[in-house]
N, C-alpha and C positions, 0 to 999 in steps of 0.2 A: 708443711708450707705455711707461711704466715702472711697475714695481711692486716692492715689497720682495722680496728673495730670502732665504728662511729659511736657505739653505745658506751663502751668502756674507756675508749681513748688508748687502749693497749693493743694487744694482738690477739687474733683468733686464728684458728687453723682450718685448713681445707686440705684433704688428702687426695692425691692422685695415685692410682694403681695402674701401672703400665702392663698391658698384656701384649707381649711380643707376637703372639699368635703363630708361633712356629712349631709348637708341639701339641700333641693331643691333650685336651683337658685344661689347657692354660686359661681358657675363658672361664671355666667353672671355678678354678682356683682364684682368679682375680676377683670374681664376684663374691667368693667367700671372704676374702680379705676385706673387700669393700663393706660387706655386711657387718663384719666384726667391728670395723671402725665406726659405722653408723650407730651400732648398739651402744657405743661409748660417747655418743654425742658429737662425733667429728664428721662433718659433711664429706662425702667421698665420691669420687668419680673414677670409673674405669676408662682408661685411654687405650684404645687399640691402635697399634702401629699399622699403617698402610704401606705394605712393602711393594717395591717393584718386583715383577715376576722373577727376575734373575736372582733375587736374594731371598726367596721364600723358603729355602731349604737349609736346614742345619748342616754344618760341615763344609760350606763353601770357604775358600781360603781367606777371604776378607770379612767373614761374617761378624766377628767380634767388633771390629772397628765400625762396620756398617750399622750394627745393632746400636752401638753407642751414639752414632750420629742421628739415627732416626728416633732413638729414645729421647735425646735432649731436645730435638726440634719439636717433637710431640709435646713434651713437657713445657717448653718455652711458649708455644702457642696457647696452651691451656692457661699458663700464667697470665698471658696477655688478655685472654678472654675474661678472666676473673679479676683483673686488676691487681695481680700479685707481683711484687718486686723481689721477694725473698723466698728462695726455694731451698728447703732443708732436705738434705740427702742422708741416708742411713749408713754410709760407709763407717766401718768400725776399725778397731786396732789390727785385727787379722787381715783385713783388706789392705791396710797400710803396709804390713810386713810383706804381703804378696807383691805389692807394687814395688817396694824397694828391691826385692829379689829379682823381679823382671828387669828393672833398670840396671842392676848390677850385671846381669847377663848381657844386656845390650850396650854396656859401657857408657852409660849416661851419668857422669859424675854429678852435674848440677841437679839431675833428677832424683838423686839419692836423698833429698830432703823429704821425698814422699808426696802423698796427696796433699794439696793445699787445703787449709781449713776454710778458706773463703776465696771466691774469685768470680769474675764475670762468667755467665753461663757459656759453656763451649758449644761448638757445632751449630751455632745459630746465626752466623754471619749473613747479613743482608735481610734479616727478618725485622721489620720495623716494630718497635714496641717491645722487642725481646732483646736484641743485641744492641747495647749502648745507645738506646733511643727511646722515645716515647714519653720522657719526663715532662716535656713541654705541653703535652696533651692532658696531663693529670692536673685537675684543678687544685689538688692538695699540694702540688709542687710548684714553687715559683719559677723554677728553671734557672737559667744562667743569669738573666737580668731581672727576674721577678715579674716579668710580663708574659703575656701570651705571644706565640710566635707571630712574626710579621708576614702576611701574605704578600708576595712580591708581584703585585699587579701594576697598576698605574700609581706612581708615587705622588703624593700631594703633601703640602706643608703641614696641614692640620691632622693628617692621618698618621704620620709617622714620628713626628718630633714635636711634642706639645710645647707651645710657646714660641716655636721658631718660625719666622716668616721669611722666606727667601726673597732677596731683592727683586722687586717687580720688573726692573729693567733688564734682568738677565734670566728670569725664570720662564721656563716652558714646561708644561706637564709631561711632555714626551721624554725629555732628558733633563732632569733637575740639576741644579748646580750643587746640590748636596746629595749624597747617595747613602742610604742607610746600610749599615754593615749587616751581614747575615748573622743570625743567631745560631750558635752551635747547639747540637742536640745534647740532651741530658737523659738520665734515667737508664732503663734497661734492667734485666733480671740478673740478680746475683745468686750464686749457690753457696750454701753454708753446710758444713759437715760437723755438727756438734758432738757426734759419737766417736770420733777418732781416738779418743782417750780410753775407750771402753772395749774390752775383749768381747768376742762373740759369745764365749761361754758365760760371761757375766750378764750380757743382754738376755740370753735365753733364760738364765736363772731369774732375772728380774721379771720377765714376762710370766714365768711359771708361778712366781710368788704372788703375782697380781691377777692370776687366772686369765692371762692373755695368751691366746693360741699363737704359737710360732710357726710361720709358714716358710717353706724353703723350696726353691726350684730344684727338682731332682736332677736336672741336667748339669747342675754345678758339680756333681760327683763324677761326671763323665770326663776322665782324664785325657781323652783323645780329642775333645771338642775345641778347647781353647788353650792358649799358653797359660793363662791364669789357673785354669782347672788342673793342668799338669803340675804346676807349682804347689797348688793346694793338696794334691794327692801325695806328692813327694814329702811335704811337711808332715802329713798325717800318718804316713806309712813307713818312713825311713828315719834313721838317726842321722842327723846332719852334723857337720863340724861345729864346734862351739862358735866360730866366727859367723856362722849362718843361723844361729839360734835366734829366737824372737827377741830376747833382751839385747843381744849384740847388735842386731839390725836396727832396732829402735834407738839404741845409743848412738850408732853410726849416723842415723838420720838427724838426731838432735845435735850432734857435734858439727855436722856440715851445715845445719841450719844456723847455728851460732856464728860459724865462719862467714856464711852468706850475709848475716845481719851486720857484721862488722864491715864487710865490703859495701853493703848498701849505705852505711853511714859515711864511708869515704866518697861514694858516688854522690851523696847529698851535698857534701862539702864542695866537690868539684863542680857540681851543677849550679850551686849558688854563685859561683864566680863567672858563669856564662851570662850573656845578656841578649835577650830577644828584644831588639829595639823596634820591631814592627811586625805585626801579625795581621794579615789581610785575608779574611775569609772569602771575600768576593771572588778573588782569583786564586786563593789557596797558595799564598806566598808568605815568606817571612825573611827578616834580616836578622842574622845571628852573629854574635861575636863570642867565640868559644874561650874558655878559661885557658890561661897560660899555666900548664901543669908544672913548669919549673918552680912555681911558687910553693908547690907541695913536696918538692924533692927531699927535704930534710925531715918531714914529719912521719916517715915510716910507711906511707901509703903506696910508695913505689916498690912493688914486690914482683918484679919480673913479668911473667906472663899475666899475672893477676892484674897488673896495672893496665895492660892492653885490653883485658877483658872488661875492666871497669870503664875505660875510655869508650869502648865499643858500645857498652850499654848506655852511657851518656849520649852518644851519638844517636842511638836508636830512639831514645825518648824525644830528641829534637826532630828526627826524621818523621816520626809518627804524626807530627802536626800537618804534614803536607803529602805524605806518600799515598798512592792509591792502593797499596798492598794491605792485606789484613794483618799479616805477620812479617816481621823482619828477623832473620836469623843472625845471631852474633857472628857466626863464621863468615857471613857475606860482607862484613864491614872492615876486615883487616886492612885492605888497601886504602879505604877512606880514612881510617884512623891514622895511617902513616902520613897522609896529606894534611890532615887537620891538626894532628898532635905530633909533629916531627920531633919535638923535644923528648918524647919517650924513647926513640931510637937513636937520637943524636944525629940523624941524617937530615940533609937539606930536602925540603919538599920539592916535588917536581915544579918546573917553571910554568907549566900550563896553568891558566887561571880558571879553568872550568873542568868539571867532570860529572859523571852520573853514577849514582848508586841507589839500588832498590827503588827505582822509579822516581828518584828525586834528582833534579839538576842543580848543581852547585856552581855559582858564578862568584868569583872573587871581585869585591868592590874596591877599587883603588880609592884611597882617601882624597878628598877634595876634588872628586871627579866632576867635571862640568855636566850640566843636564844634557841628555841626549848622547853622551859619550859612554863607551864601555858596554854595560849590560842593558842599557835602554834608558829612555827619558823617565824621570821620576825615581830612578834607582841610583842613588849616590850616597856617599859616606863622608862625613866630616871627622876631623881629628877628635878622638875622645878626650874628655876633660883630664887634666893632670891629676886630679884627686880621685881618679877611678883606678885603683890598683889592679894588677893582674891582666891588663888588656893592652898595655902600651905596644907590645910587639905582635899582637895578634890581629889578623885582618878581619873584616866583616864579610860574611858570605850572604848572598842573596839566594834563597832556596825556593824552588818551585817544582811543580809536577813536571816530570820529564816530557818533552814534546812527543806527541804520538805520531807514528807513521800512518799512512793511509789505510793499510790493512788492519792496524790496531784500532782505529776509530770504529770499524765495523764490529768490534767485539764489545764496544761500550755504547750501545744504543738502547734507549728505553722507548717502547712503542705504546701509544695510547690511542684507542678508538676515538675518532673525533666527536662522535655523538655523546660519549660518556653518560649514556642514559638520560639525555637532556629532554626536558619537557618545556615548551615555549612558555615564557612568563615566570618561570621558576628556575632557580639555580640548580644545576645538576648536583648529584652527590660527588664528593671528592673521590678521585681514584685512590687506590692504595698507594702509600708511599713506596717508592722504589729507590734503590741505591745506585747512583751513577758513578762509575769510575772509582768506587771505594771512598768517595769524598762528599758527595752531595745527596741528601735525601730530597726527593722531588715528588710532588703530586699535582694533578691538574683537575680542573672542572670548567664547565661552561657557565658563564655569568647569567644572572637572572634576567638581564635585559636583552639577551640574545633570543629574539622571538623566532628566528628561523636561521637555518644554516644551509645555504644553497651551494652545495659542493658535490663533486662526484663521489659516489659511494666507495670507490677504491682509495680515497685519500685518507692518510693517517697523520697523526702528529707524532713527532719524535723529539726526544731530548738526547743530544749527543755532543761530544766535543766539537767546537766550531771548525768546520772544514775550511781550509784555506781558499779553495776554489769558489766557495759561496760568499766570501767576504766582499768582493767587489760589487756583486749584485745587490747585496744588502745595503751597502753604503749608498749606492745609487738610489735605491728605493727610499732611503731616509730623507732625501730631498734637502730642504734647508737645514735640517738637523744634523746633516752629515758632519760638519766641522766640529760640533760639540761632541758627537759620538767618537770621532777620532781623538779628540783631546782627552776624553774619559779613558779611552783605551790606552793612550800613552801613559797616563798617570796611574791607572789602576791595574793594567795588564800589559806591561811593556814587552817588546820583543816577542819571542816565541810563546810567552805565557798566554797570549790571547787565543792561541790554537788549542788550549786546554780548557777554555771557558765552556760551560754548558750553553748550548744554543737550542732554542725552540724552532724546530724545522717542520714545515709541511711537505709531505711527500706524496706525489701521485704514483701509486704503485704500478699502474698500467704503463706509464711512460718513463718512470724512474726520475722524473723531474722533481727537483727540490728547491725550496725557498726558505731562507731564514726569516722568521717572524719576530724574534726577540733574542736578546742576551739578558735573561732575567736577573742574573746576579748583579749586573751593572745598571739595571733599570732602563735599558735601551730597547725600544720596540717601534714597530711600524704602526703609529697611532691611527693612520688613515686606513689601514687594512682591515677589512671586515672580520676576517678570521682572527687576526691578532687582537682586536678589540673584544672579542667574545670569549677568549680563553684566559682563564685565571690560573696562575702558576704560583705555587708555594715551594720555596727552596730553603733548606736548612743545611748548615755545614755539619760534618760528622762530629761526634763527641770527642772532645779533647780533654786531657787531664792536666789542668793548669795549676793545681795546688802546689806542686813541687817545681814548677818551671819559673825561671826568673824573667817574667814578661814585664818589660818597662812600658811598652806601648802596644796595646791591642786596639786596633782601629775600629771600635764598635760603631762610631759614627764618623764618617769621613766627609769633610767638606772641601770643596774646591770652587773656584770661580771661573766662569767662562764668559767671554764677550759675545754679544749678539753677532751672528754672521750676516 
C-alpha cells in the first residue's frame, strides 16, 4: 500500500496483513508475516476480520464471497484510518489464469479479460472515505472545485459566493434568491495489482534470492473448500487440453481485452456526440440529448449485437449520474436502448413519452414547450442550433430519480440522535457521513450557539426523501416564505422530483408524529423553529465521473430571482 510521503514527496509503504481468523494458527502466521515486514523497514499492521457468528466456519456455501466482502471492507477502513488512497494487492499471473478458467465455466465472456489491473475498491459501498468519497476532506486534494465542501446550513451572500451581493429588495436569509449547487464527492480508495504479469513460481524464486520468507495459507490446497481451490488442484495434478493451458488462457484474455479496447474507443466516439445540457445536483436531475447513431452507420462500428452492447454501456454511463443504484447491469437496459436508439433496430420508438429504468425516470421534453407544460415548470427544451450535427432528430430527455412509493421511503431513512454528543456553548462533533438513497452523503451536528435543547428524549432527527403528506404542513409553517419556497421547488425540483429530495424531519417516536424542518439541498428551512436553527447539515452529491461525459452546463451555481411576497 502506498501513501504520499511528506519528507520525500514520493511514496512510502505501509503493509496490512489480514487475519481471517477462521483456522487454527492464522493469528500466529499473520504476526510472523508482520514481523518479517517490520524487519525490512515496512510499517505493518495485522487486521483481524470480525465475523458474524453465522459465517465463522469454513465450508459454509457462501464463505468465499463473504470472505472477500469482509476482507475488502476491513482493508478499506484501514486505508481510511491511515489516509491511504492506493491499495496494492499481490494477485499474480496464476491467480489471473484461475480467474479466467472460473469465468469460462460460468459463461462470462466479458469477464474473460481477467482481473483488472486497477479499479475502485470493491465491496465497500456506503463507507465514506473509502468508496468514491472523502477526497474533499483531504487538505492535499482540492476536490471538484478546489475548495473545501460547503456546509449547507443558513445561506448568506458572503459565506458562499465571494463578491456576490444578492439584491437587498428580494433577499431573505431563510430562502435566498440564489442557491449554491452541491459539490459532488471526490476521492476514494483504488486498488492496484502490479504483479499480474509475474508467475507465482517467479515470485517465490525472487523472495528466495533475497532471503525473504514465502508464506502461504495451507487451506489454499484444500480442493473441497472453494471453487478456486478446485481449479488450482486440477491445474496442478491433471494434464489439461492445450486450449486450457496457461499460455492459451492468457492469450485469450489479451485478445478479448484488445477487442474490448476497440469497443471502448467506439463508445467514446458515440458518447462525444451526446449532450448533457443541464446537470442539477440539488435535485439529482439532468437534461440529456443522446447521439444519433445513424451518423456512425458507415464507419464500421455497427456490428450487430455489439452495437447494442455499446449503446447500453453509453446509456449506463448517463444513468449513473442520477440513479440510486450502486450498479447497473447491461442486460437490464435492452428495452431502454430500443426507446432511446431506435435507429439501431430500425423500429419506431413507443409513442409514450416517459418510462423508468434502473431507478431513473425518463421524460421526453417536447421542443419549445411552454413553462409549466409537460414535465413541469422549469423543464423545457428549445430547438438545437443548426450547426450542432447529430442531434437534429433526437429528442431531449429529462432524467431524475424514479419517484418512491410510501413503502420504499421507509427503506431510505437515516436516523441521527438529536443530542449528537452536544455540549452547551460548543458545537458538537459531526456525525459520520451516511449515504442516503445512493445519491447524497449527509452528516449533522448541533451548532455552537445551541445552549440548550428542550425536547422529549424520544425525539430523533431523520433524513429521508420528502414524504408527500408532510409537504402541506411544512409549507404552512414557512409562513411568509411559502411563496418563495414554492417557486424554488418549481424551478429546481419540478413535478414528482420534489418527492425524491432529502428532507430533514423531526420525529417523536412515542407518537409517530413527524415535522419537516428543512429541505437542505435547496436551502429551505424553518428559520423561526428552535430545533431547525440549532441543527447544522452538510450534504454532498455522490461522486460522478465527468472526464468522459459531454457536459455543456453543470449548474454549479444556480441563480434565480423571486419577488417579495
